[in-house]
N, C-alpha and C positions, 0 to 999 in steps of 0.2 A: 488314434485310430479307434473307430467305433467298436471293433471287436475286443478291445482291451477293457471296455467297461460294461458291455451288455450283459456279461455273466453275473453282474451284481444286481440286475433289474429283473423282476418277475416277467416271464415271457408274455403272459396275457396282457399285462400292463404296458409292455413295450409295444405290442401290437396296437393297443388302444391309443397310445401316444401318437404313433406314426399315422394311424388311420385318421385321427382327428386333425393332425397337422396337415396332412396331405389333402384331405377332402372336405374339411369342415366349413370353409368359407366360400366354396365355389358357387357361383351363380351364373345363369345362362341368360343372354339377351338375344342378340341377332347373330347371324352368320353371313358369310359371303361365299358366292359361288360364281366362277367365271367372271364375266364382266359386269354382272348385276348383283344387287343385294337381295337375297332371298332369305327371309326370316325362317328359322327352323320351325318345324311343326310344333304346335302347342303341346301335343302329347309327348314329343321328345324332350322338350324343355322341362315339362312337368315331371317326367320320369327321371331325368338327371337330377333335378332339384330334390325330389323325394328321396332318391338314392343317397345323396350326400347328406341331407338333413337327418336321415335315419342313422347314419354312422355318427354324426356329431352328437345327437341326443343320446345315443346308446353308450358312448364312451366318455362323455363329459365328466361325470362324477368320478370315474376311475382315474382319469388323467389328473384331476385336481388333487386327489389323495396321494397318488403314487409318484408324481413328478413335480411336486412343489419345490424340491431342492434346486431345480434349475429353471423353473418357470414361476416367477412371482405373480404375474398377472396373466392368466391364461387367455383371457379375452383380448388383451392388448397384443400379446405375442402372436396369437393366431391371426389377428387382424394385420399385423406387420408382415407376417409370412405368407398368408394365403388369401388376402382380400384382393381379388382380381376385378372388383367392380369398376375400377377406373378404366380398364382396358380388357375386354373379353374377346378380343379379336382372335387369339389363339384357340379359344374354345369353339367359336363359330367355324374357324378354318378346319378344326379337327372333325367337327360334325359333318361338314361337307366332304372332307377327305374320306371319312369312314361311312359315308352314305347314311348317316343318322344313327349308327349303332355304337355310339361312343360308350353308352352304359355297359354294353356287353364286352367292352375291351378294358374296363377299369378293374383294378385288382380287388379281390375280396379279402376278407379277414384272414382266411387260411393262406392265401398267397403272400400277403404282407408278413404274416408270421414266418412263413418259409424264407422270405427274403431276409428278415432280420436274423433268423437262425443261421442262415448261410454266411451273413456278415460276421457272426460270432465265431463260427467254426473254422473260417478260413482267414488266417492272419494276412495273407496276401490275396487281395480280391481280384482273382482272375476268372474263376468260374464258381458256380454254386453247386450244392449237392444235387444228385439226381432226384427227380420227382415224378409225379404221375404223367406229366406232359413231356418232360425232357429227361430221357434216360438212355441207357445203352441200346435198347431195342426201338426206341421212338425218339427221334430227334428232328423236330420240325424247324422250318425257317424262323418261326417265332421264338425259338429257344436262343437264337443268336442275339448278341447285344444290339440294342437299338431297334428291335423288331418286336411285334406283338400280334396276337390272334384274338378271335372272338369265340364265344361259346355258341353252341347250336341253338336254334330257335325253340326247339322242344325242351331245352334244359333251362330250368328256372333256378336262379340264385338270388341270394339276399346278402347284404353286407353283414347281417347278424348271424349268418350261418356258423356252425361249429368251427372251431379253429383248426380241426384236423380234416375238414371236408374241403378238399381242393377240387374245383370244377374241372371238367374236361374242356380245354380251350385249344382247339386244333383247326378251326375253320378260318379261312380268309386271312392268312398271315400276310402282313405288310409292314412297311416301315412305321416306326413310332412317330406320332404327330409332333410338330414343333410345339415347344412349351411343356412337353411331357418327357419322362425318361422311362426306358424299358430295360430292366435289369437282365443280366445274363442268366440263362436257364429258367426264366420266368416269362410266360407268354402273355403278360398284361401290361397296362400303362399306369403310371403314377404322375400327377402333375408336378412340375418343378416349382419350388418356392420363389417368392419375390427376392430379387437380388441375384438370381441365377440367370444365365443366358443359355438357352437350350435350343439352338437351331438344328436343322438337319445337317448331318456331317457330309463331308466330301472326301473322295478318295485322294490320297496323296501319291502321285505317280512315282516319286523317288523313294518313298519309304514303304508304300503299300498299306498304310494304315488310314483309318477314317479320321480325318481332322475335324474338330479339335479334340476328339475323345480318345484317340489312340487305341482303338480296338481294330482287329484285322477281320477281313472278310473270310468266310469259311472256304477252304480250298475245294475246287471242283464244282462250285455253285456259280455258274456263269450268269444266271439271272438274279443273283443276290446282290443288292446294292447297299451302300452305306445308309444307315437309318438315323434315328435321333439319338438323344443322350442315353447313356447306359447305366448310370449310377449316381445316387446322391448320398454322400457320407460326410465324414469330416474333411476339413480343408486339406489335410495331408494326403487323402486318397481320391478326392473328387474336385481338385482345384479347377479342372477344365470347365465345369458347369458354372463356376462363380463368374459374375460379371468382372472383367479384368480391370485392374487399376488404370486410371486415366480415362475410363469410360463409365457411363451410368446406363442402367437398363430399367426404364420405366415399366417394361413388361418382360416376360421371359423369352420373347422372340425379338426384342429390340435392343440394339447396342448403339449408343450415341456418344461421339467424342466429347470430352470435357472441353468447354470453351475457355478462352483466355480470361484470366482473373478468377478462375474457379479450379477446384481440385476434386477428384473423384477417387475414393478409396476402393479397395477390392471389395466387390459385392455391393456396390452402391446402387440405389434406385433413383437417386437425384444428385445433382451436382451441388457442391458446397462453395460458398463465396469465400475467397481468400481475404485475409486481413488487409493486405495491400494488393491491388489488382496486378501491379507490375511484377509482383513476386511469383506469380503463377502463370506459366506458359500454357499453351494448349496441351491437352492430354496429360495434365499433371496429376500424379497419383497421391501427392501430399503437398502441403505448403511448408515453405521454409520460414519459420518465425524465430530463428535463432537470434536475428538482429534485435528483435523485440526483447528477448531475454537479456541481451547485453546492455541495451539501453535501460531496462528496468534495474539491472544490478548496479549500473552507474548511478541512477537516481537514488537507489536505496543506500549506496555507499556515501553519496553526498549528504543524504539526510542523516545518516548515522554520524558522520563527521560533524555536521552542524550541531546535532544534539550533544555529542561529547564535548565539542569546543564551547558550546553555549553553557553546558553544565560546569565545565571547568572555569569559564569566565565568571559564572555565578559564585563558585567557591572562592575565586580570587577576589572578586568585588566584596564578598561578605567578609573575608579576612581583612581587607583594607579598611572597610567601615569599622570593624571591631578594633583594628589597630588605631584608627584615628580617635575613636571614642576612648580607648584605653589611654592613649598618650595625652589626650586632653584632660582626662580625669587624673592622670598621674601628675601633670603639671599643676592642676588646681590643688591636688592634695599636698604637693610640695610647697606651693605658695601658702596654702592654709597652715601647714606646719610651721613655716617660717614666720607667718603672721602670729601664730600661736606663741611661738618663742618670744617674739617681740612683745606680745601682749603680756606674757608672764614677766618679762623683764620690767615692763612699764608698771605692772601690778606690784612688783616688789618695791619699786621706787615710791609709788603712791602709798603703799602700805607703811613704809618707813616714815614718809612725810606726814601721813595721817596720824601715826602714833605720836610724833612730836607735837602736832597741832592739838591733839587730844589732851596731852599733858599740859600744854600751855593754857588751853581753855579751862581745864579743870582747876588749875591754880588760880586763874582769874576769877572764876566762879566762887571758889572757896573764900577768897579775900573779900569779895563784895558781900558775901553772906555774913561774914564776921562784922563788917561795918554796919550792916543793917540791924544787927542785934543790939548795937550800942545806942541806937536812936531812942528818943523819949517816947512815952506811951501816947501822947496826943498825936505824935507823928506816925503812929503805928499803921493807921489805915493808909495814909499816903505812901508810907514806906513800903507797905505790902503791895500797894498798887504799882509803885515804881519798880518793885522787885519783879512783879509779874511781867511788866513791860520789858524790863531788861532781859529777863530769861527767855522771853519769847523770841528774842533776836538770835539766840544761840541754841543749838540742839542740846537736848538733855543727854546725859551720859549713856543711858540705855539705848536711846535712838541712834546715837552716834556709833555705838558699838555694832548695831545692826547694819548700818551703812558700811562700816569697815568690813563686816563679815560678808556682806554681799559682794564685795570685790574679790573675796577669796574663794567664792564658789567656783567649782570646776566648770569652766566653759569649754572644755575640750571634748564635748560630745561630738559625735560623728559629723552632724550637720547642725548642731544646736547652738550656734554662736553667731554673732554679727561681726563680720570682719570686712575690712576693705582689702580685697585681693585683686591685684591687677587693675586697680582703678574702678572696680565694680563692687557694689555693696551686695553681700550675699544674704539672702533671705533666711531667717531663722526657721528651720524645719525641725519638727519634733522627731524624736528617735523612733516613735512607733508608726510614723507615716509610711505607707507602702510605697516602694520604689518600683516604678514600672519601666521607665526608659532606660536604655542601655547606659547613657551617660550618668544617670543618677546611681545606677548599680555600681558602675566602676568608681564613681566618686566616693561612694560608701566604702567600697573595698580598699581603695588606696588610702582613704582617710584613716581607716583602722590600721592599715599596715604602717603608716607613718607614726601613728600613736604607739604601736607596739615597738617600733624601733626606738622611740624616745624612752620607753620604759626599760627596754633592754640596755640602752646606753646608760641609764641612771643606775641600773642594778648590775653593771658589768663586774664590779668587785663586790660581791655580796658580803655584807656584815650581818651580825646577829639580827638586827632589826629588819634588814632587807630580806633575810630568809623568812622571818616570821610574816612579813608583809606578803611575800609571794605565796607562802603557804596559806595565808588567810584568803588571798585573792582566789586561790584555787577552789574555794568552796562553791563558786558559781559555775564550776565546770559541769558539763553534761555527760562527759565520758565516765563510765563506771570504772572503778579501779579493780585490777586483776592481780592477785598475788598467787604465784604458782609455786607449790611445794612438791617435791618429789623425793621418795625414799626407796632405796634399794631398786632403782630402775635398772632392769637387765633386759638386753635384747639378744636373741639367739636366732641364728639361721641354720637350721638343722642341728648338728652337733657342735657347731662353731659358735662361740659367744663373742658378739661384737661389742657389747657393753656389759660391764659387770658391776652391780651394786652401786649405782651412782645416786648420791644423796645431796640435796641442796635446796635453795629457795631463790626465787626471782621476785624482787620487791618492786612495787610501783614507784615511779619517780626516779629510778636508777637505771644506769646503763651497765649491764653485766657483760663481760667479755669472756668468751670461751677460746682459750689459746692452746696450741699444741702443734707438734710437727705434722707433716703430711702423713695421712694414713692413721692418725691417732684416733679417729672416730668422731671428729667435731660435727661434721654434717650429719652423721648417723645419729648422734645425740639430739641434734635439733629436730630431725625427722621423727625420732621416737617421742620427743617431748610434744611436738605439734600434732601427733597422731597421723603422720604421713609415712610411717615405716610399714609398707605393705609387703606381704609375703614373709614376714618375720614374726617370731613369738616374743611378745613384749610382756614382761612381768614387773611387779613392783607397784607402788602406790603413787598416784598423782593427785594432789589436792588443789582445788581452785577456790581461793578465799576460805581455806580451811575445810572445805566440803568435798566429798568424793563425787565427781561428775566428769563425764567425757569432755575432753577439751574441744572436740569437734562441735559440741553444742554451742560453743562461743565463736564459731568461725566468722560470724558477721562482724565481730569487733577484734579479730586477730589478723594482723598483717604478717605475711610470710614472704620475704624477699629471697628468691632462689639465687644460687650462685651464678647460674647462667642468666644473661640479660634477655629475658623472654618478654619482648615487646613487639608491637605491630610495626613492621618496618615501612609499610605503605601509608602510615598516618603520621601527622606532625606530632611534635612533642606535646603541644597543647591539646590536640585531639585525643591522644592517649590518656592524658591526665583527666580530661573532662569526661571521657567515657567511664573511667573508673569511679570518678566522683558521682556521676549520675546514677550508676547502678548500685553503688555500695554505701553511699551516705544515707542517712535516714530519710524516709519519704516525707517527713515533716520539715526537713530543712528547706528554707526558702531559697529562691534563686540568688538574691544578694549574698546570703551566707555561703552558698556554693561557690560563687565567684570569689569571695574572700578566701575560702579554703584553697582553691586552686591557685590564686595569685600569691598567697602566702607560701605555698610549696615551691612555685616557680621562683619566687624571690629568694627563699632560703637556700635552694639548691643551685642558684646561680645559672638558671636556664633562660633568662630573659632574652639573650641574644639569639637563641636558636628555637624559640618557642614556636615559630611558624615554619621551621625546617622539618623535612621528612626525616624520620629516624634512620631509614635506609635498610637495605637488605644486602645479602651477599652479592647479588648482581648489580644493585644500584647503590652508589655511594650516598651516605647521609651524614649524620653528625658523628663526632669522634667517639672513641671507645669510652673515655671517661664520662662524657655527657650521656652516653647511652646507659652507663652504669647508674648515673644519678636519676635518669628517667625510670629505670627499673625500681629504684627505691621510692621515687615519687609516686608510683602507682599505688603503693601501700600507704603512703603518708596522707594522700588526699582523702582516704576513707576514715580518717581520724580514729585510728585503732587504740584500743586499751592495752594490747600486748603486741609488740612489734619484734619479730624474729628476723634476723638478717644473717645470711650465709655468705661470709667473706665479702662485705660490701666495699671494702677498701682495696681488694686485690686488683692489681692493674692500674691503680690510680696514682698520680703523682702526689707529692706532699701537699701542694696547695689544694688540690681537689679533695684529698682525704680530710684536710682540715675543714674545708667548706662543708663536707658531708657530716662530719662529727659535730660541727656547730649546729647544723640542722637537727641532728639527733639530740643534742643537748637541749635545744628548745623544746623538743617533744617531751623529753624527760621532765623539764620544768612544769609541764602541764599534767604530770602524773602518769605518763605512759610507761609501762613496764617494757624495757628494751633489753633484748638479749642478742648478741652478735658474735660471730666467729671472726677472730682476727688472726690471719695467717702469719703475717710478719709485722708485729707491732713496732712502732718507732717511739722514741722517747716522748714525743708530743702527744701520741694517741692515748696513753693511759690517763694523762691528766685531763685530756679533753673528754674522756668518757665519764668523768664525774660531773655533778651538776654545776660546779663552779670552775672557771678556768684557772684560778689561782690555787695551786696545790698547797701553798702554805697557809691559805685562809682557813679560818675556823668554820667556814660555812659548810664544808664537806662533812664535818662531824655533827653539826647542828641540823643539817638537812634530814638525816635519818630520823632524828627525834621529832621533827616537825611532821614528817610524813606519817610516822607511827601515831602521832596525835590525831591526824586527820583520819587515819584508818579506823580509829575507835568511834568515829561519829556514825550513828546508825543510818543517817540519810544517804550515806555513800556506800556502805559495805554490807550492812546487815539486811539484805533482801533474801527472801526464801526462793531459791531458783527452782525448787521442786514444784512450786505452784505455777510456774511460768511455762508456757508452751515453748517459747523461744528463750533459751537461757541467756542469750546475748542481750535480750531486752531492747533490740533495735528492729524497727519495722522498715525494711528496705522496700523499694518499689516493687510492685507486683509483676506478674508475667507479661501482661499487656504493655505496661510502661517500659519494661526492659526490652520487649520486642520492638517497640518504637525506637529506642536508643540503638539496639543492634541493627535495625533496618537502616537507620541513618549512617551508621558506621560502615556497613557493607556497601551501601550505595557509593560512599566516597571512595572506598577501596576499588570498586569496579570502575568508577569513572577514571581513576588514576591508572587502571590497567587497560585503557582503551586500545593501546597498541596490540597487546596480546589478544584481546577480543577481536580486533580487526584481522589479525592473522588467522584466527580460527574460522572466521567467516570466509576469508579468502580461500583457505584450503577446502572448505565445504563447497564453495562455488566451483572451484576447479574440479572437484570430484564429480559434481553434477554435469559439467561440460564433458568430461572424459566418459563417464558412464552413459550419458545421453548419446554421445557419438558412437560408442561401441554397441550399445544395445539396439538403437534404432527402433523401428516399428516392426514387430514380429506378430503378425496376425495369427499364425499357426498356434501360438501358445497364449494368445490374448494378452501379450505383453508381460508374461510371467517372468521371463529372463531378466528384463530390465528392472522389474520390481524386486527381484531377488538380489540383484546387485545393489539396488537402493537400500534395502534393509541392512545389508552387511555394512555398506559404507556409512550410512547415517548412524547406525548403532555404534560402530567402532569410533567414529570421530566424536560424536556427542558423549559417548560413555567416557572416553579418555578426557574430554574437556571438562566433564563434571567432577573428575577426581580432585582437581585443585580446590574445590569448594571446601573440602574438609582435610585433605592430606597435608596441605601447606601450613595450617594453623593448628596442628594437633597440640603442640606444647602450650600455645596461648589458651586454647580451650581448657586444657587440664588445670592451668593456673586459675582461670576465671571460675571454673566449677568448684575448685577447692575453696575459693573465697566466698562461695554461697550464691553465685549468679545462676540464673535459670538456664538449664540445658535446653529446655523446650523452646524458650525464646531465641536462643542461639541457633538452634536447628531450623526453626520456622523462618527466621529472618534470611538465612542463606538460601533456603529453598524458595522463598518468595522472590528474591532477586534473580534466581536462576530461571524463574518463569519467563523473564524477558528473553532469555536465550531459547526457551521452549517455543516462544512465539516467533522469534526472528529467524532462527536457524532453518526451519522448514521453508520459510519464504526464500531465503538465500539459495537453498538447494533447488527448490522447484523452479525458480526463475531461470536456472540453467538447464536442469534435466528435462523439465516439461517442454520448454520451447525448443529443445534440440531433438526431442522424440515426437512431440505432438501426439500423445495418445488420444484415444476416443473419449476417455473419461474427462470430466471437467477439472479444472485446476482447483476449484473449491473443495471437491470431494477428496482429491489427493492431499490437499493441505490439511484437512481434518484428520486423515489417517496418519500423516507425518507428525502432527502435533501429539497424537496419542502415542506414537512410537517414541518420539523424543522424550516425552514425559516418563514413559516406561523405562527406557534405558538410562535416563538420568537417575532414577531411583536405584537402579542396579549399580550405577557408578558410585553413588553414595555408600552403598554397602561395601563395595570393594575398597573404597578409600578409607573407611573406618576400620574394617576388619583386617586389612593387610597393610604391610609396609608399602612405600611408594613404588618400588620396583616390581614387587609381586602384583600390586594392584593394576599397574599398567599392562603386565603380561596377561592377567585375567581378563582385562577389558579388551585386549586384542583377540584373544582366542575364543572367548565366550560367545560373541555374536556369530562367528564363523561356524563353530561346532553346532550350535543350536539351529542355525539356518540349514546346515546339511542334514541334521536329523529331521527337521520339519519338512524338508522337500523330498526325502526319500520315501518311495512308495512302500518299501519293506518295513518301515518303522512302525511299531505298534501304535494304534490309535491313541491309547492312553499316554504314552510317552510323547507323541507328537503334540497332543493337547497341552502338555506342560511347557512346551517351548513357545515363547512369545513370538518368534518370527513366523510361526504357523498362523497366528491370528492376524498379524500385520499383512502377510502375503495374501491371506484369504480376503481381507478387507480391500486390498488393492485390486485383486482379480475380480471381485464381485462388482465394484464400481465400474470396472472396464467391461466385464462380461455383459452387463445390462445394456451396453451400447451395441452389442452384436446380436442382430435379429435377422429375420427372414431366412436367407440361405445359410446363415451362421448358426441356426438353432441347434442342429445336431452337434456342431463343433463346440458350442457353448456347453451343452449338456454333457458331452463326452469329457471335456476338460474338468468341469466341476465334479463329476462323479469319479473321475480318475483320481483327483486330488482329495476327494471326500469333503468337498466344500458344499455349503448351502447358501443359495442366493438370498435367502431371507435372514441371514445371520450377520449382516453388515453392522447393525447396531450392537449386536452381541460382541463382535470382534473389537469394536471401539471401546465398549465398556470393560472388556477383559484386559485390554492394554492399559487403560487407566487404573483398573484394579491392581494389576501387576505393579504399576508405579506406586500406588498407595501402600501395598503390602511391603514392597522393598524399602520404602521410606520408613515404615514402622520398624522393620528389621534393622535398618541402619540406625535409627534413633535408639532402640533398645541396646544394640551393640555398642553405641557410643557411650551409653550410661553404664552398662554392665561390664564391658570388656576393657574398660580404661586401665584398671590396675594390671591386668594380665599383659596388655600391650606395652605398658610402660616397663 
């Protein structure tokens, strides 16, 4: 209602607005009288034109300054509301009806001011305050609604007269002209705006009111008849003058039925073509385009299904190609290994035979030489010549030795030998040649694995020479050795001591076992040693390679296997291992070497059969528990650590799985890795397996420590000054951008495998759009504010809850990856990037239902932009809740937060500052602005009333969108900071 917002507007400016609106664009041409066309007098036309132009020029600047909040383009809005140039018939008729004194019947500034004051002071518009012309002592027929009078000929007035100077208008009272309205208690006329229908009213015999305006005739006035329109205000108080739905009004005195195939909204000046002509019957007030929404949602669903299935097929085909290349390379490597064994056997035979031949030739050569020395001197020249001839047919001893040595050269290079494998001759490829194809990379990896198997088989029972050989071979390792010494290590939680004065040393190349009953503090000891004991007071001394340094400075080369199997259940075994290798191996590691590392871990842990199987989650079955435990260990093994700490790696495993795992750890120890593990229930086979050699009676166990100590004294491996290094681990892992790429690929695979859950989210969002679109409908009285309010609540709630799973479901995995040195920023950005897909698609899904079931006046593109900004905003809020709260609390906050903020933002009693802090306020303002711009003409007062009542500005649409995006960015920053800083507290 207009009275609810006028008190916020300066009165002089209000008068200027209405004066300009009502009179600014009026022009006069011809009039009609009787049966002939008689043009109005030139003096009359000029007088009316000058009168209206004076008002327009006088108030134009004031209107532009005071009412910019609801009128963005004054010229366009005035033109839409009061440009009668296309049909001036109602003006000509009025000039004839008033005998040319139209100007003397138009309202002045003072009368318009009085009209607006009366609208403000009376909540129920039934009559206005008494004035000079209409009061208790003087009540003229022109004071009645729909009637007007003129001023005397001797009285001169001007539109620019003082606002408190109301002229005496008491002469020649008659009904208001068609196309004008005459307010109650005011004896002047004001033109109706375009989009209004203002005919003369007629008495209703049954009700006694003047239809269609519903005012009554004054009692006792037999000569008083029904007049014209009586009021123009908001839609809620003056619906009668609006052109009814199903009709269009090209002028304020014409009402034409909407034809078939067209629809006409309330207050229309022209008919609109329907999308399908058959869907709009005659006199349709709106078109039903819900079928279009259903068809579009079906098309979108099919498109999404095709994308998901095609993407899944791509992943499947890629895995199949990798499997074929891997199997082919494995077969070639095995055949090459068998050929190598045959070559070695043949080489031994040739070696033995060549030694016998060498001895025989040596004896023959010696005997002939002795015979030559017995020859006479005359025969010396000939004998010498004969000797040269004879010896030229046999190799000399030194040359023959070289030939024999050439057969003993190691031809077991990765691809540096010529062998007949599978009937095909393999080309000799140098070790340093770059390998680009997938087959060459796998061939290299499996060739190295076969070679390592042979070496392990040869050194199965290590002797003294074997130990020395292995120790010498370790000189080419690239892993730095870490020796951990701790003295008087004590851990306290308040007044309670969890560990007391623990002293010891962990040596490289050994497997150290920490044993004890449940509750003895084994895991606590490992956490304190690894720097993971948060919230506790740790005292004592920890030395790394004999120097005091924080152990977390070496986290890039330290592997920590937690007791719980913290792996990604929606990734395969190989994908889990590959991601850890990509992000944690040195950035200088080539792709073939990465393949070798991953394949070695899969081979050593016995995971070949399940490498392409999903690990599985609680809801979805995957690999077995023992295999999952080995994957948990493999995540740390693939990064080639120098220190490997394992918390009960054998718990829950059967004896064969435990033996397999310990053999893999033994192999790591042979490479100089410092291994410390908690064993909860050791078996007789486990302690022996924890030593470098499997044979407990062998002397290799005693000699291994001496060999390692000898290696530790070499400066190339140990004596580096960590204080001069920025990164004490001396390993340069991939940067943030590279890790972001790997994270993005991983999240993409996860989301593609969660297509069913994504489809359910879209389905729920579409159903919400159908329900809210059906319930809200088209409400012109509020410019669609009710439907948009429901939209904000529904979209915020559903999208906010949907965004929780981005971070709440993988909290443990993130903590583990962060502790190992992976980038938190890359992790956060990758998940947010993938969620942008939902930010784009979810508004489409909702709008395809809501928009086509309500058919608002605003365009679907404008609504889509607002919804994108809204979804982006609430997604950031969902991130914050998911990171800062536990799962149940986060869901509760996500459900209540949008509802509470929307209620605060839509209540008129809410302080402006508090309302501006609520994001629903900006979303609702953006929705209402794009819709209000389509309400012009007769809707102008309704538009301004609603915008001023809600304290909105029609020029702030861009600001609203920017603030919604700003809220999204701010909450994402808060979420990221919380993810980094609140980790320990949350754990």
